[in-house]
C-alpha atoms as a printed R data frame, in Angstrom:
    type eleno elety resid chain resno       x      y       z
1   ATOM     1    CA   MET     A     1   0.000  0.000   0.000
2   ATOM     2    CA   PRO     A     2   1.629  3.308  -1.071
3   ATOM     3    CA   ALA     A     3   2.239  5.880   1.658
4   ATOM     4    CA   PRO     A     4   0.001  8.993   1.596
5   ATOM     5    CA   ARG     A     5   2.804 11.209   0.344
6   ATOM     6    CA   GLU     A     6   3.567  8.801  -2.481
7   ATOM     7    CA   VAL     A     7  -0.089  8.734  -3.510
8   ATOM     8    CA   LEU     A     8  -0.369 12.506  -3.650
9   ATOM     9    CA   ALA     A     9   2.998 12.987  -5.329
10  ATOM    10    CA   GLY     A    10   1.987 10.484  -7.990
11  ATOM    11    CA   ARG     A    11  -1.180 12.429  -8.721
12  ATOM    12    CA   LEU     A    12   0.701 15.705  -8.973
13  ATOM    13    CA   ARG     A    13   3.178 14.136 -11.398
14  ATOM    14    CA   TRP     A    14   0.383 12.632 -13.482
15  ATOM    15    CA   GLN     A    15  -1.227 16.071 -13.762
16  ATOM    16    CA   ALA     A    16   2.149 17.630 -14.577
17  ATOM    17    CA   GLN     A    17   2.500 15.256 -17.505
18  ATOM    18    CA   SER     A    18  -1.033 16.043 -18.635
19  ATOM    19    CA   CYS     A    19  -0.321 19.791 -18.477
20  ATOM    20    CA   ALA     A    20   2.818 19.312 -20.535
21  ATOM    21    CA   GLU     A    21   0.923 17.327 -23.168
22  ATOM    22    CA   LEU     A    22  -1.854 19.942 -23.299
23  ATOM    23    CA   GLY     A    23   0.477 22.894 -23.760
24  ATOM    24    CA   SER     A    24   1.064 24.277 -20.268
25  ATOM    25    CA   PRO     A    25   4.809 24.031 -19.535
26  ATOM    26    CA   PHE     A    26   4.449 26.549 -16.684
27  ATOM    27    CA   TYR     A    27   2.010 24.376 -14.732
28  ATOM    28    CA   ALA     A    28   3.874 21.196 -15.666
29  ATOM    29    CA   SER     A    29   7.082 22.536 -14.120
30  ATOM    30    CA   LEU     A    30   5.406 23.898 -10.986
31  ATOM    31    CA   LEU     A    31   3.606 20.610 -10.376
32  ATOM    32    CA   GLU     A    32   6.823 18.597 -10.783
33  ATOM    33    CA   SER     A    33   8.452 20.823  -8.181
34  ATOM    34    CA   ALA     A    34   5.399 20.508  -5.936
35  ATOM    35    CA   ALA     A    35   5.533 16.712  -6.137
36  ATOM    36    CA   ALA     A    36   9.182 16.680  -5.094
37  ATOM    37    CA   ASP     A    37   8.469 19.049  -2.206
38  ATOM    38    CA   LEU     A    38   5.537 16.929  -1.067
39  ATOM    39    CA   GLU     A    39   7.717 13.811  -0.883
40  ATOM    40    CA   THR     A    40  10.070 15.573   1.541
41  ATOM    41    CA   GLY     A    41   7.223 16.744   3.775
42  ATOM    42    CA   GLY     A    42   7.435 20.383   2.723
43  ATOM    43    CA   PRO     A    43   4.635 22.956   2.643
44  ATOM    44    CA   VAL     A    44   2.863 21.169  -0.218
45  ATOM    45    CA   TRP     A    45   2.283 18.251   2.139
46  ATOM    46    CA   ASP     A    46   0.996 20.628   4.827
47  ATOM    47    CA   VAL     A    47  -1.635 21.936   2.405
48  ATOM    48    CA   LEU     A    48  -2.647 18.624   0.809
49  ATOM    49    CA   ALA     A    49  -2.416 16.192   3.743
50  ATOM    50    CA   GLY     A    50  -5.695 14.349   4.174
51  ATOM    51    CA   TYR     A    51  -6.663 14.400   0.498
52  ATOM    52    CA   GLU     A    52  -4.924 11.119  -0.350
53  ATOM    53    CA   SER     A    53  -8.168  9.163   0.053
54  ATOM    54    CA   GLU     A    54  -9.919 11.188  -2.647
55  ATOM    55    CA   ASP     A    55 -10.863  9.656  -5.952
56  ATOM    56    CA   GLU     A    56  -8.224 10.188  -8.660
57  ATOM    57    CA   TRP     A    57 -10.822 12.102 -10.738
58  ATOM    58    CA   ALA     A    58 -11.180 14.770  -8.052
59  ATOM    59    CA   ALA     A    59  -8.540 16.920  -9.831
60  ATOM    60    CA   LEU     A    60  -6.682 17.766  -6.610
61  ATOM    61    CA   ALA     A    61  -3.625 19.124  -8.437
62  ATOM    62    CA   LEU     A    62  -5.738 21.515 -10.506
63  ATOM    63    CA   ARG     A    63  -7.603 22.633  -7.399
64  ATOM    64    CA   LEU     A    64  -4.278 23.495  -5.751
65  ATOM    65    CA   MET     A    65  -3.115 25.395  -8.822
66  ATOM    66    CA   GLY     A    66  -6.475 27.145  -9.041
67  ATOM    67    CA   ALA     A    67  -6.259 28.257  -5.410
68  ATOM    68    CA   VAL     A    68  -2.845 29.854  -5.903
69  ATOM    69    CA   HIS     A    69  -3.888 31.352  -9.249
70  ATOM    70    CA   ARG     A    70  -6.924 32.879  -7.549
71  ATOM    71    CA   LEU     A    71  -4.667 34.675  -5.058
72  ATOM    72    CA   VAL     A    72  -2.508 35.940  -7.912
73  ATOM    73    CA   LEU     A    73  -5.541 37.239  -9.785
74  ATOM    74    CA   ASP     A    74  -6.948 39.085  -6.781
75  ATOM    75    CA   GLU     A    75  -3.478 40.588  -6.014
76  ATOM    76    CA   THR     A    76  -3.031 38.758  -2.713
77  ATOM    77    CA   LEU     A    77   0.279 37.357  -4.034
78  ATOM    78    CA   PRO     A    78   1.929 40.286  -5.851
79  ATOM    79    CA   GLU     A    79   5.332 38.596  -5.639
80  ATOM    80    CA   LEU     A    80   4.117 35.838  -7.994
81  ATOM    81    CA   ALA     A    81   2.444 38.146 -10.503
82  ATOM    82    CA   PRO     A    82   5.661 38.934 -12.454
83  ATOM    83    CA   HIS     A    83   5.844 35.251 -13.394
84  ATOM    84    CA   TYR     A    84   2.164 34.438 -14.081
85  ATOM    85    CA   PRO     A    85   1.344 35.016 -17.778
86  ATOM    86    CA   SER     A    86  -2.353 35.506 -16.969
87  ATOM    87    CA   VAL     A    87  -1.470 38.859 -15.372
88  ATOM    88    CA   GLY     A    88   1.324 39.767 -17.780
89  ATOM    89    CA   GLY     A    89   4.142 37.743 -16.194
90  ATOM    90    CA   ASP     A    90   7.066 36.011 -17.902
91  ATOM    91    CA   GLY     A    91   6.051 32.377 -17.293
92  ATOM    92    CA   ASP     A    92   9.408 31.488 -15.707
93  ATOM    93    CA   ALA     A    93   8.490 28.526 -13.511
94  ATOM    94    CA   ALA     A    94  12.012 28.113 -12.122
95  ATOM    95    CA   ILE     A    95  11.923 31.589 -10.596
96  ATOM    96    CA   ALA     A    96   8.264 31.279  -9.641
97  ATOM    97    CA   TRP     A    97   8.637 28.016  -7.711
98  ATOM    98    CA   PRO     A    98  10.346 29.372  -4.520
99  ATOM    99    CA   LEU     A    99   7.739 32.143  -4.399
100 ATOM   100    CA   PHE     A   100   4.936 29.611  -4.983
101 ATOM   101    CA   LYS     A   101   6.324 27.455  -2.156
102 ATOM   102    CA   GLN     A   102   6.520 30.425   0.203
103 ATOM   103    CA   ALA     A   103   2.907 31.322  -0.654
104 ATOM   104    CA   LEU     A   104   1.886 27.879   0.597
105 ATOM   105    CA   VAL     A   105   3.394 28.845   3.956
106 ATOM   106    CA   ASP     A   106   2.139 32.419   4.156
107 ATOM   107    CA   GLN     A   107  -1.378 31.643   2.891
108 ATOM   108    CA   ALA     A   108  -1.656 28.027   4.060
109 ATOM   109    CA   ALA     A   109  -5.117 28.257   5.619
110 ATOM   110    CA   GLU     A   110  -6.654 30.163   2.697
111 ATOM   111    CA   ILE     A   111  -5.084 27.915   0.053
112 ATOM   112    CA   ARG     A   112  -6.211 24.795   1.897
113 ATOM   113    CA   ARG     A   113  -9.730 26.237   2.161
114 ATOM   114    CA   MET     A   114  -9.907 27.016  -1.549
115 ATOM   115    CA   THR     A   115  -8.341 23.691  -2.515
116 ATOM   116    CA   ALA     A   116 -11.400 22.040  -0.984
117 ATOM   117    CA   ARG     A   117 -13.540 23.534  -3.787
118 ATOM   118    CA   ALA     A   118 -14.525 21.398  -6.753
119 ATOM   119    CA   CYS     A   119 -12.655 22.197  -9.960
120 ATOM   120    CA   GLN     A   120 -14.869 24.219 -12.308
121 ATOM   121    CA   THR     A   121 -13.371 25.295 -15.628
122 ATOM   122    CA   ASN     A   122 -16.541 25.358 -17.754
123 ATOM   123    CA   GLU     A   123 -14.308 24.969 -20.812
124 ATOM   124    CA   VAL     A   124 -15.753 27.254 -23.502
125 ATOM   125    CA   GLY     A   125 -13.658 25.589 -26.210
126 ATOM   126    CA   ARG     A   126 -15.728 22.414 -25.980
127 ATOM   127    CA   SER     A   127 -18.475 24.284 -27.819
128 ATOM   128    CA   ALA     A   128 -16.446 23.767 -31.002
129 ATOM   129    CA   ALA     A   129 -16.373 20.005 -30.473
130 ATOM   130    CA   LEU     A   130 -20.116 19.840 -29.775
131 ATOM   131    CA   LEU     A   131 -21.167 22.205 -32.571
132 ATOM   132    CA   GLY     A   132 -21.418 19.509 -35.231
133 ATOM   133    CA   GLY     A   133 -23.809 17.484 -33.101
134 ATOM   134    CA   PHE     A   134 -26.205 20.378 -32.607
135 ATOM   135    CA   LEU     A   135 -26.123 21.203 -36.326
136 ATOM   136    CA   GLU     A   136 -26.730 17.547 -37.191
137 ATOM   137    CA   VAL     A   137 -29.859 17.380 -35.021
138 ATOM   138    CA   ALA     A   138 -31.199 20.609 -36.508
139 ATOM   139    CA   HIS     A   139 -30.474 19.286 -40.007
140 ATOM   140    CA   GLN     A   140 -32.086 15.887 -39.408
141 ATOM   141    CA   THR     A   141 -35.237 17.183 -37.725
142 ATOM   142    CA   GLY     A   142 -35.784 20.585 -39.319
143 ATOM   143    CA   LEU     A   143 -36.882 21.778 -35.865
144 ATOM   144    CA   PRO     A   144 -35.640 24.490 -33.503
145 ATOM   145    CA   LEU     A   145 -33.599 23.186 -30.597
146 ATOM   146    CA   ARG     A   146 -34.349 22.828 -26.930
147 ATOM   147    CA   ILE     A   147 -30.989 22.202 -25.255
148 ATOM   148    CA   LEU     A   148 -30.469 20.719 -21.780
149 ATOM   149    CA   GLU     A   149 -26.938 20.532 -20.377
150 ATOM   150    CA   ILE     A   150 -26.108 18.428 -17.337
151 ATOM   151    CA   GLY     A   151 -23.018 19.387 -15.373
152 ATOM   152    CA   ALA     A   152 -23.383 22.861 -16.872
153 ATOM   153    CA   SER     A   153 -21.202 24.748 -14.344
154 ATOM   154    CA   ALA     A   154 -21.557 28.426 -15.333
155 ATOM   155    CA   GLY     A   155 -23.672 27.681 -18.398
156 ATOM   156    CA   LEU     A   156 -21.169 29.056 -20.889
157 ATOM   157    CA   ILE     A   157 -21.598 26.146 -23.303
158 ATOM   158    CA   LEU     A   158 -25.350 26.720 -23.088
159 ATOM   159    CA   ARG     A   159 -24.614 29.841 -25.173
160 ATOM   160    CA   TRP     A   160 -22.747 27.911 -27.924
161 ATOM   161    CA   ASP     A   161 -25.013 29.408 -30.610
162 ATOM   162    CA   ARG     A   162 -23.841 32.931 -29.704
163 ATOM   163    CA   TYR     A   163 -20.235 32.160 -30.701
164 ATOM   164    CA   ARG     A   164 -18.387 32.295 -34.033
165 ATOM   165    CA   TYR     A   165 -16.798 29.195 -35.599
166 ATOM   166    CA   GLU     A   166 -14.430 29.513 -38.546
167 ATOM   167    CA   SER     A   167 -12.488 27.079 -40.727
168 ATOM   168    CA   PRO     A   168 -11.041 26.976 -44.270
169 ATOM   169    CA   ARG     A   169 -14.173 25.008 -45.233
170 ATOM   170    CA   GLY     A   170 -16.671 27.567 -43.999
171 ATOM   171    CA   ALA     A   171 -17.975 29.369 -40.948
172 ATOM   172    CA   TRP     A   172 -20.997 29.421 -38.649
173 ATOM   173    CA   GLY     A   173 -22.350 31.818 -36.054
174 ATOM   174    CA   ASP     A   174 -22.426 35.482 -35.110
175 ATOM   175    CA   VAL     A   175 -19.721 37.389 -36.995
176 ATOM   176    CA   ASP     A   176 -19.638 39.989 -34.206
177 ATOM   177    CA   SER     A   177 -19.309 37.532 -31.325
178 ATOM   178    CA   PRO     A   178 -16.458 38.190 -28.863
179 ATOM   179    CA   VAL     A   179 -15.939 34.406 -28.762
180 ATOM   180    CA   ARG     A   180 -14.236 33.194 -31.952
181 ATOM   181    CA   PHE     A   181 -13.012 29.703 -32.713
182 ATOM   182    CA   ASP     A   182 -10.689 30.078 -35.675
183 ATOM   183    CA   HIS     A   183  -8.067 27.421 -34.871
184 ATOM   184    CA   SER     A   184 -10.240 24.647 -33.412
185 ATOM   185    CA   PHE     A   185 -10.882 22.444 -36.437
186 ATOM   186    CA   GLU     A   186  -8.604 19.951 -38.122
187 ATOM   187    CA   PHE     A   187 -11.635 18.777 -40.069
188 ATOM   188    CA   PRO     A   188 -14.859 20.681 -39.371
189 ATOM   189    CA   PRO     A   189 -18.440 19.443 -39.463
190 ATOM   190    CA   PRO     A   190 -20.718 20.759 -42.238
191 ATOM   191    CA   LEU     A   191 -21.082 24.429 -41.351
192 ATOM   192    CA   GLU     A   192 -23.622 25.501 -43.972
193 ATOM   193    CA   ARG     A   193 -26.511 24.307 -41.817
194 ATOM   194    CA   PHE     A   194 -29.128 26.369 -39.981
195 ATOM   195    CA   ALA     A   195 -29.851 25.914 -36.287
196 ATOM   196    CA   GLU     A   196 -31.949 27.937 -33.879
197 ATOM   197    CA   VAL     A   197 -32.039 27.524 -30.098
198 ATOM   198    CA   VAL     A   198 -35.437 28.446 -28.667
199 ATOM   199    CA   GLU     A   199 -35.033 27.066 -25.156
200 ATOM   200    CA   ARG     A   200 -31.982 26.386 -23.018
201 ATOM   201    CA   GLY     A   201 -31.498 25.128 -19.489
202 ATOM   202    CA   GLY     A   202 -28.940 23.308 -17.404
203 ATOM   203    CA   CYS     A   203 -28.115 21.916 -13.999
204 ATOM   204    CA   ASP     A   204 -25.110 21.621 -11.733
205 ATOM   205    CA   LEU     A   205 -24.543 20.724  -8.098
206 ATOM   206    CA   ASN     A   206 -22.563 23.946  -7.653
207 ATOM   207    CA   PRO     A   207 -23.567 26.411 -10.385
208 ATOM   208    CA   ILE     A   208 -21.521 29.555 -10.913
209 ATOM   209    CA   ASP     A   209 -22.878 32.933 -11.942
210 ATOM   210    CA   PRO     A   210 -20.367 34.052 -14.603
211 ATOM   211    CA   THR     A   211 -21.727 37.594 -14.582
212 ATOM   212    CA   SER     A   212 -20.780 38.140 -10.930
213 ATOM   213    CA   LYS     A   213 -17.325 39.319  -9.879
214 ATOM   214    CA   GLU     A   214 -16.844 36.272  -7.661
215 ATOM   215    CA   GLY     A   215 -18.062 33.850 -10.345
216 ATOM   216    CA   ALA     A   216 -15.830 35.312 -13.055
217 ATOM   217    CA   LEU     A   217 -12.821 35.240 -10.729
218 ATOM   218    CA   MET     A   218 -13.417 31.595  -9.845
219 ATOM   219    CA   LEU     A   219 -13.729 30.597 -13.505
220 ATOM   220    CA   ARG     A   220 -10.552 32.481 -14.449
221 ATOM   221    CA   SER     A   221  -8.630 30.916 -11.546
222 ATOM   222    CA   PHE     A   222  -9.147 27.419 -12.932
223 ATOM   223    CA   ILE     A   223  -7.783 28.284 -16.375
224 ATOM   224    CA   TRP     A   224  -4.103 27.357 -16.592
225 ATOM   225    CA   ALA     A   225  -2.200 30.595 -16.158
226 ATOM   226    CA   ASP     A   226  -0.027 30.285 -19.271
227 ATOM   227    CA   GLN     A   227  -2.907 29.448 -21.652
228 ATOM   228    CA   LEU     A   228  -3.917 32.939 -22.685
229 ATOM   229    CA   SER     A   229  -6.121 31.850 -25.585
230 ATOM   230    CA   ARG     A   230  -8.344 29.915 -23.167
231 ATOM   231    CA   LEU     A   231  -8.522 32.948 -20.899
232 ATOM   232    CA   SER     A   232  -9.487 35.123 -23.853
233 ATOM   233    CA   LEU     A   233 -12.282 32.723 -24.841
234 ATOM   234    CA   LEU     A   234 -13.527 32.659 -21.246
235 ATOM   235    CA   ASP     A   235 -13.570 36.449 -21.000
236 ATOM   236    CA   GLY     A   236 -15.509 36.675 -24.255
237 ATOM   237    CA   ALA     A   237 -18.010 34.062 -23.068
238 ATOM   238    CA   ILE     A   238 -18.544 35.960 -19.809
239 ATOM   239    CA   ASN     A   239 -19.406 39.035 -21.885
240 ATOM   240    CA   VAL     A   240 -21.891 36.987 -23.920
241 ATOM   241    CA   ALA     A   241 -23.426 35.594 -20.715
242 ATOM   242    CA   SER     A   242 -24.168 39.098 -19.501
243 ATOM   243    CA   GLU     A   243 -26.310 39.646 -22.606
244 ATOM   244    CA   ALA     A   244 -27.834 36.179 -23.066
245 ATOM   245    CA   PRO     A   245 -29.494 34.771 -19.906
246 ATOM   246    CA   ALA     A   246 -29.379 31.021 -19.318
247 ATOM   247    CA   GLU     A   247 -30.446 29.437 -16.037
248 ATOM   248    CA   VAL     A   248 -28.290 26.751 -14.447
249 ATOM   249    CA   GLU     A   249 -30.328 25.128 -11.702
250 ATOM   250    CA   ARG     A   250 -28.777 23.736  -8.508
251 ATOM   251    CA   ILE     A   251 -29.927 20.129  -8.792
252 ATOM   252    CA   ASP     A   252 -28.392 16.749  -9.582
253 ATOM   253    CA   ALA     A   253 -28.392 15.635 -13.212
254 ATOM   254    CA   ALA     A   254 -30.590 12.566 -12.770
255 ATOM   255    CA   SER     A   255 -33.375 14.437 -10.990
256 ATOM   256    CA   PHE     A   256 -33.167 17.293 -13.504
257 ATOM   257    CA   LEU     A   257 -33.600 14.970 -16.483
258 ATOM   258    CA   GLU     A   258 -36.323 12.882 -14.864
259 ATOM   259    CA   ARG     A   259 -38.329 16.061 -14.412
260 ATOM   260    CA   GLU     A   260 -37.520 17.766 -17.735
261 ATOM   261    CA   LEU     A   261 -38.072 14.649 -19.844
262 ATOM   262    CA   ALA     A   262 -41.200 13.387 -18.078
263 ATOM   263    CA   GLU     A   263 -43.448 14.711 -20.849
264 ATOM   264    CA   PRO     A   264 -42.645 14.952 -24.588
265 ATOM   265    CA   ARG     A   265 -42.311 18.439 -26.075
266 ATOM   266    CA   GLU     A   266 -43.895 19.163 -29.443
267 ATOM   267    CA   GLY     A   267 -42.392 21.439 -32.080
268 ATOM   268    CA   VAL     A   268 -38.799 21.291 -30.846
269 ATOM   269    CA   ALA     A   269 -35.902 18.850 -30.993
270 ATOM   270    CA   THR     A   270 -34.670 18.284 -27.439
271 ATOM   271    CA   VAL     A   271 -30.923 17.721 -27.097
272 ATOM   272    CA   VAL     A   272 -29.482 16.466 -23.808
273 ATOM   273    CA   TYR     A   273 -25.711 16.906 -23.669
274 ATOM   274    CA   HIS     A   274 -22.646 16.933 -21.446
275 ATOM   275    CA   SER     A   275 -18.867 17.216 -21.779
276 ATOM   276    CA   VAL     A   276 -16.204 15.490 -19.649
277 ATOM   277    CA   PHE     A   277 -18.827 14.970 -16.972
278 ATOM   278    CA   MET     A   278 -19.739 11.316 -16.497
279 ATOM   279    CA   GLN     A   279 -16.486 10.409 -14.739
280 ATOM   280    CA   TYR     A   280 -17.682 12.486 -11.782
281 ATOM   281    CA   VAL     A   281 -21.083 10.745 -11.505
282 ATOM   282    CA   GLY     A   282 -21.704  7.657  -9.379
283 ATOM   283    CA   ALA     A   283 -22.957  4.394 -10.889
284 ATOM   284    CA   GLU     A   284 -26.502  4.721  -9.514
285 ATOM   285    CA   ASP     A   285 -26.976  8.239 -10.873
286 ATOM   286    CA   GLN     A   286 -25.443  7.229 -14.205
287 ATOM   287    CA   ALA     A   287 -28.066  4.499 -14.480
288 ATOM   288    CA   ARG     A   288 -30.864  6.980 -13.705
289 ATOM   289    CA   ILE     A   289 -29.541  9.420 -16.317
290 ATOM   290    CA   LYS     A   290 -29.433  6.705 -18.968
291 ATOM   291    CA   ARG     A   291 -32.971  5.533 -18.128
292 ATOM   292    CA   ALA     A   292 -34.382  9.057 -18.330
293 ATOM   293    CA   ILE     A   293 -32.803  9.566 -21.753
294 ATOM   294    CA   ALA     A   294 -33.752  6.118 -23.082
295 ATOM   295    CA   ASN     A   295 -37.411  6.638 -22.127
296 ATOM   296    CA   ALA     A   296 -37.783 10.039 -23.817
297 ATOM   297    CA   PRO     A   297 -37.851 11.268 -27.434
298 ATOM   298    CA   VAL     A   298 -34.565 13.161 -27.213
299 ATOM   299    CA   HIS     A   299 -31.208 13.357 -28.919
300 ATOM   300    CA   TYR     A   300 -28.208 12.608 -26.744
301 ATOM   301    CA   LEU     A   301 -24.939 14.432 -27.473
302 ATOM   302    CA   THR     A   302 -21.791 13.644 -25.488
303 ATOM   303    CA   MET     A   303 -18.147 14.651 -25.398
304 ATOM   304    CA   GLU     A   304 -16.374 12.207 -23.119
305 ATOM   305    CA   PRO     A   305 -12.962 10.517 -22.787
306 ATOM   306    CA   ASN     A   306 -12.556  6.941 -23.944
307 ATOM   307    CA   GLU     A   307  -9.206  5.147 -23.809
308 ATOM   308    CA   GLY     A   308  -7.136  8.285 -24.163
309 ATOM   309    CA   THR     A   309  -9.335  9.902 -26.827
310 ATOM   310    CA   ILE     A   310 -12.086 12.484 -26.430
311 ATOM   311    CA   GLU     A   311 -15.051 11.197 -28.422
312 ATOM   312    CA   VAL     A   312 -18.070 13.160 -29.590
313 ATOM   313    CA   ARG     A   313 -21.109 10.915 -29.940
314 ATOM   314    CA   LEU     A   314 -24.659 11.612 -31.035
315 ATOM   315    CA   ASP     A   315 -27.281  9.066 -30.008
316 ATOM   316    CA   GLY     A   316 -24.446  6.630 -29.366
317 ATOM   317    CA   GLU     A   317 -22.824  7.002 -32.792
318 ATOM   318    CA   LEU     A   318 -19.229  8.251 -32.993
319 ATOM   319    CA   MET     A   319 -19.286 11.570 -34.846
320 ATOM   320    CA   GLY     A   320 -15.859 13.042 -34.141
321 ATOM   321    CA   THR     A   321 -12.902 13.443 -31.815
322 ATOM   322    CA   SER     A   322 -11.166 16.400 -30.184
323 ATOM   323    CA   GLY     A   323  -8.666 17.469 -27.572
324 ATOM   324    CA   ALA     A   324  -9.752 17.777 -23.961
325 ATOM   325    CA   HIS     A   325 -10.261 21.545 -24.287
326 ATOM   326    CA   GLY     A   326 -12.164 21.334 -27.581
327 ATOM   327    CA   THR     A   327  -9.168 21.844 -29.871
328 ATOM   328    CA   HIS     A   328  -8.079 19.627 -32.805
329 ATOM   329    CA   VAL     A   329 -11.667 18.795 -33.683
330 ATOM   330    CA   ARG     A   330 -11.919 16.107 -36.365
331 ATOM   331    CA   TRP     A   331 -15.448 15.512 -37.584
332 ATOM   332    CA   LEU     A   332 -15.751 12.020 -38.983
333 ATOM   333    CA   ARG     A   333 -19.138 12.219 -40.664
């Protein structure tokens, strides 16, 4: 049985590798240093002790990084700001690490408190991966869309139709949108199709209001600090959210769908969807979600990991693949 420090260090190193693969060398380096410090019983261990029993999907490493990033963003840690790209810093992780480590000492109680929060990125980029599924349903049915997102977080993907999607093979969406996906597609879906959203709603156990100062700060804190394009997309989506209301209800996904799908809806095509969500849902609730969908006349759109690949499926059929943040979209249909 691995010792607690070994368990936690292993998770930090796994996340460091993931950050490196997904284009965040700054976080990859800081997490490698944090893992080494944890093994020696340094301040990283003081902050994370007790979390070793958590499920591996609990994203502990990203919660730690989000807590520190939050304190950089709200100017509590001005000594780190010169090295955090999100606030104009140089991204030098080697210089940042001793300052990061000292922050874990000086702000131990606050960082431990914030590390207890669930990780909520509400990745706007996943809209590009899901777009083809929405357009396919609209094309097949000829009906306006009623969209229901489970695990919706701040509801930013609920506004997918307010964004602009561009590729060498065509474009779709509002040409004036502050959210523009112009490097997301390796092979785009058919973009010459019409789709109209007439009703949208979502649920989450801990919904975030992106239009509030606190909500926007929390969302920004969970974006990796050296990935400025993701931060730009998030900021644009927050602006859209202020103009396009979309309710995210505080309720579990199974209960939400059982209620919303109890009666068929005429004149609309209902699309239930989620992205990188099911790994956080227990077996019993997963079964309830599947029953609610199977017993209703709905289309089911998913973006979920499967054996190292992010798959986009519509009504169970593989439609495309993408990166975890909605980049490198390859539509297969």
